[in-house]
VOTORNU-269180 format. One line per field, with one value per residue (C-alpha): residue number from 1; residue in three letters; x, y, z. Coordinates in nm, 3 decimals, m for minus. Example, Ala and Ser with C-alpha at 12.3 -4.5 7.8 and 13.67 -1.06 7.14 Angstrom:
REM residues 2
nr: 1,2
rest: ALA,SER
X: 1.230,1.367
Y: m0.450,m0.106
Z: 0.780,0.714
END
This chain:
REM residues 209
nr: 1,2,3,4,5,6,7,8,9,10,11,12,13,14,15,16,17,18,19,20,21,22,23,24,25,26,27,28,29,30,31,32,33,34,35,36,37,38,39,40,41,42,43,44,45,46,47,48,49,50,51,52,53,54,55,56,57,58,59,60,61,62,63,64,65,66,67,68,69,70,71,72,73,74,75,76,77,78,79,80,81,82,83,84,85,86,87,88,89,90,91,92,93,94,95,96,97,98,99,100,101,102,103,104,105,106,107,108,109,110,111,112,113,114,115,116,117,118,119,120,121,122,123,124,125,126,127,128,129,130,131,132,133,134,135,136,137,138,139,140,141,142,143,144,145,146,147,148,149,150,151,152,153,154,155,156,157,158,159,160,161,162,163,164,165,166,167,168,169,170,171,172,173,174,175,176,177,178,179,180,181,182,183,184,185,186,187,188,189,190,191,192,193,194,195,196,197,198,199,200,201,202,203,204,205,206,207,208,209
rest: MET,PHE,HIS,SER,TRP,LYS,GLN,GLN,ARG,MET,ALA,LYS,ARG,MET,THR,ALA,GLY,ASP,GLY,ARG,PRO,LEU,GLN,ARG,PHE,ARG,TRP,TRP,GLN,LEU,PRO,GLY,ARG,ALA,LEU,PHE,ARG,LEU,ASP,GLU,VAL,TYR,ALA,VAL,ASP,ILE,ARG,HIS,TRP,GLN,ASN,GLN,SER,SER,GLY,GLU,VAL,THR,ALA,ASP,LEU,TYR,ARG,ALA,ASP,LYS,GLN,ILE,ALA,VAL,SER,ARG,LEU,PRO,ALA,THR,PHE,PRO,VAL,ASP,GLY,GLY,ALA,ILE,GLN,VAL,ALA,MET,SER,GLY,SER,GLY,ILE,LYS,ARG,CYS,HIS,PHE,VAL,ALA,ASP,ASN,GLY,HIS,GLU,ARG,GLN,LEU,SER,PRO,ASP,ARG,ALA,SER,ALA,GLU,GLY,ARG,ARG,ALA,ARG,LEU,ALA,THR,ASN,HIS,PRO,LEU,THR,SER,ARG,LEU,LEU,ALA,VAL,LEU,SER,VAL,THR,PHE,LEU,ILE,PHE,GLY,VAL,ALA,LEU,LEU,ILE,LEU,GLN,VAL,ALA,GLU,PRO,ILE,SER,GLN,ILE,PRO,PRO,ILE,ALA,GLU,SER,ILE,GLY,VAL,PHE,THR,SER,PRO,VAL,ARG,LEU,PRO,LEU,TRP,LEU,ASN,VAL,ALA,VAL,GLY,ILE,GLY,ALA,VAL,ALA,GLY,SER,PHE,GLU,ARG,ALA,LEU,ARG,LEU,ARG,TYR,HIS,TRP,LEU,LEU,ASP,ALA,VAL,GLY,THR
X: 2.616,2.227,2.212,2.429,2.154,1.921,2.068,2.142,1.796,1.642,1.925,1.768,1.429,1.557,1.593,1.727,1.493,1.452,1.413,1.096,0.934,0.717,0.365,0.174,m0.095,m0.434,m0.790,m0.841,m0.581,m0.663,m0.794,m0.461,m0.182,0.059,0.361,0.577,0.864,1.183,1.337,1.183,1.519,1.364,1.014,0.846,0.545,0.356,0.075,m0.036,m0.384,m0.256,m0.072,m0.191,m0.367,m0.062,0.161,0.396,0.326,0.634,0.795,0.938,1.230,1.242,1.518,1.415,1.148,1.354,1.296,1.640,1.525,1.255,1.136,0.936,0.802,0.900,1.177,1.467,1.626,2.000,2.023,2.213,2.291,2.107,1.796,1.427,1.251,0.842,0.635,0.293,m0.010,m0.339,m0.516,m0.172,0.140,0.250,0.595,0.745,1.112,1.397,1.671,1.958,2.323,2.331,2.034,1.752,1.371,1.135,0.804,0.852,0.610,0.305,0.199,m0.102,m0.326,m0.304,m0.513,m0.276,m0.199,m0.546,m0.547,m0.202,m0.408,m0.712,m0.493,m0.322,m0.626,m0.905,m0.680,m1.020,m1.153,m0.817,m0.788,m1.181,m1.087,m0.830,m1.037,m1.303,m1.019,m0.890,m1.223,m1.356,m1.039,m1.035,m1.414,m1.345,m0.964,m1.267,m1.485,m1.267,m1.109,m1.470,m1.610,m1.250,m1.190,m1.546,m1.531,m1.178,m1.252,m1.500,m1.139,m1.174,m0.866,m0.925,m1.191,m1.153,m0.896,m1.024,m1.377,m1.555,m1.547,m1.932,m1.863,m2.112,m2.171,m2.401,m2.462,m2.710,m2.589,m2.657,m2.457,m2.153,m2.154,m2.140,m1.882,m1.666,m1.686,m1.591,m1.227,m1.153,m1.309,m1.094,m0.782,m0.771,m0.812,m0.530,m0.295,m0.351,m0.173,0.078,m0.012,m0.001,m0.030,0.085,m0.260,m0.493,m0.429,m0.449,m0.812,m0.914,m0.746
Y: m0.415,m0.398,m0.217,m0.505,m0.783,m0.578,m0.615,m0.986,m1.022,m0.858,m1.007,m1.401,m1.292,m1.218,m1.489,m1.402,m1.315,m1.549,m1.218,m1.307,m0.953,m0.736,m0.766,m0.465,m0.422,m0.476,m0.295,m0.655,m0.653,m0.302,m0.435,m0.656,m0.532,m0.258,m0.137,0.148,0.240,0.467,0.680,0.445,0.231,m0.013,m0.167,m0.255,m0.527,m0.681,m0.890,m0.778,m1.008,m1.316,m1.459,m1.222,m1.494,m1.727,m1.392,m1.488,m1.165,m1.078,m0.811,m0.846,m0.632,m0.535,m0.316,m0.202,m0.439,m0.741,m0.965,m0.888,m1.035,m1.137,m1.073,m1.141,m0.859,m0.627,m0.578,m0.415,m0.434,m0.269,m0.063,0.188,0.462,0.321,0.069,0.041,m0.056,m0.169,m0.272,m0.383,m0.291,m0.508,m0.261,m0.264,m0.049,0.203,0.246,0.214,0.421,0.455,0.560,0.711,0.646,0.936,0.866,1.098,0.910,0.922,0.772,0.604,0.662,0.421,0.274,0.516,0.217,0.115,0.201,0.385,0.561,0.645,0.820,0.969,1.164,1.257,1.447,1.623,1.718,1.804,1.900,1.984,1.633,1.510,1.706,1.615,1.262,1.251,1.454,1.292,0.901,1.105,1.153,0.822,0.621,0.924,0.841,0.419,0.436,0.680,0.371,0.095,0.289,0.302,m0.042,m0.190,0.008,m0.057,m0.477,m0.398,m0.145,m0.427,m0.637,m0.671,m0.600,m0.230,m0.212,m0.195,0.060,0.273,0.192,0.066,0.251,0.333,0.381,0.728,0.640,0.363,0.373,0.150,m0.193,m0.030,0.284,0.078,m0.139,0.219,0.355,0.007,0.022,0.457,0.340,0.028,0.230,0.511,0.315,0.157,0.487,0.614,0.344,0.403,0.725,0.558,0.704,0.478,0.523,0.300,0.356,0.467,0.223,m0.043,m0.019,0.007,m0.289
Z: 1.073,1.069,0.735,0.620,0.795,0.635,0.232,0.316,0.375,0.119,m0.154,0.010,m0.146,m0.518,m0.751,m1.140,m1.435,m1.728,m1.945,m2.057,m2.240,m2.004,m2.070,m2.180,m1.914,m2.002,m1.872,m1.640,m1.488,m1.302,m0.944,m0.942,m1.112,m1.078,m1.329,m1.236,m1.424,m1.338,m1.621,m1.944,m1.876,m1.538,m1.510,m1.192,m1.213,m0.970,m0.934,m0.575,m0.631,m0.753,m0.435,m0.150,0.036,0.122,0.136,m0.151,m0.318,m0.571,m0.769,m1.107,m1.207,m1.596,m1.773,m2.153,m2.122,m1.993,m1.700,m1.505,m1.131,m0.876,m0.525,m0.294,m0.128,0.041,m0.238,m0.268,m0.619,m0.697,m1.012,m1.093,m0.883,m0.624,m0.556,m0.535,m0.300,m0.327,m0.080,m0.005,0.286,0.252,m0.005,m0.244,m0.327,0.018,m0.148,m0.483,m0.532,m0.580,m0.336,m0.482,m0.328,m0.222,m0.022,m0.180,m0.284,m0.547,m0.639,m0.944,m1.235,m1.290,m1.585,m1.752,m1.800,m1.451,m1.108,m1.014,m1.336,m1.411,m1.023,m1.077,m1.428,m1.215,m0.988,m1.270,m1.471,m1.221,m0.924,m0.734,m0.776,m0.704,m0.334,m0.258,m0.262,m0.080,0.213,0.235,0.262,0.595,0.657,0.631,0.786,1.088,1.201,1.153,1.421,1.651,1.632,1.640,1.918,2.081,2.026,2.155,2.481,2.670,2.649,2.777,3.068,3.199,3.277,3.632,3.725,3.488,3.586,3.983,3.875,3.662,3.632,3.299,2.996,2.851,2.452,2.367,2.035,1.939,1.578,1.383,1.209,0.875,0.968,1.158,0.790,0.566,0.837,0.788,0.433,0.390,0.549,0.326,m0.013,0.179,0.210,m0.105,m0.250,m0.072,m0.221,m0.532,m0.436,m0.227,0.081,0.385,0.738,1.011,1.212,0.981,0.681,0.929,1.006,0.676,0.595
END
């Protein structure tokens, strides 16, 4: 029943496409457009910075480079042999996968000209650099989460019922403003870097957005 309800909800988000041709990816679209392909048959085009502030981000589904459907995100597009699922976070695309009827999943391939495609090429051509960037991203996010927890815990512990119950917590870390800002910028950068690889964790990447 829940699965059927979810399918109906996703179907309401989707409208038929008008057959327009898929536009080529241009370099100036790097910050706000993602383009993924499935077996050179289907393509998913997401202009994720275009309407993100209004919460009306949409994904366009193309077959043979002709638009066949449009859906608000998160989206599920029925295709031959399964469905394409698309979702995003505040940092970028967090999911663009083909889910086969048998449950097998695989990520769609990013267009070579897109930011996601360039990041994928970096991983292929310079694996050590790619791994270093991935480790730095997680490190910045962990520091960001830890700092946020410490900063939030102190004022919460000063609430009278909590203070009387467990005492007042004093953060052992007092960073200067410039370092606080630097950690925040690093966490945001780390979250964006992970979004280029379609990596997402509900706690780590939520802090960076």
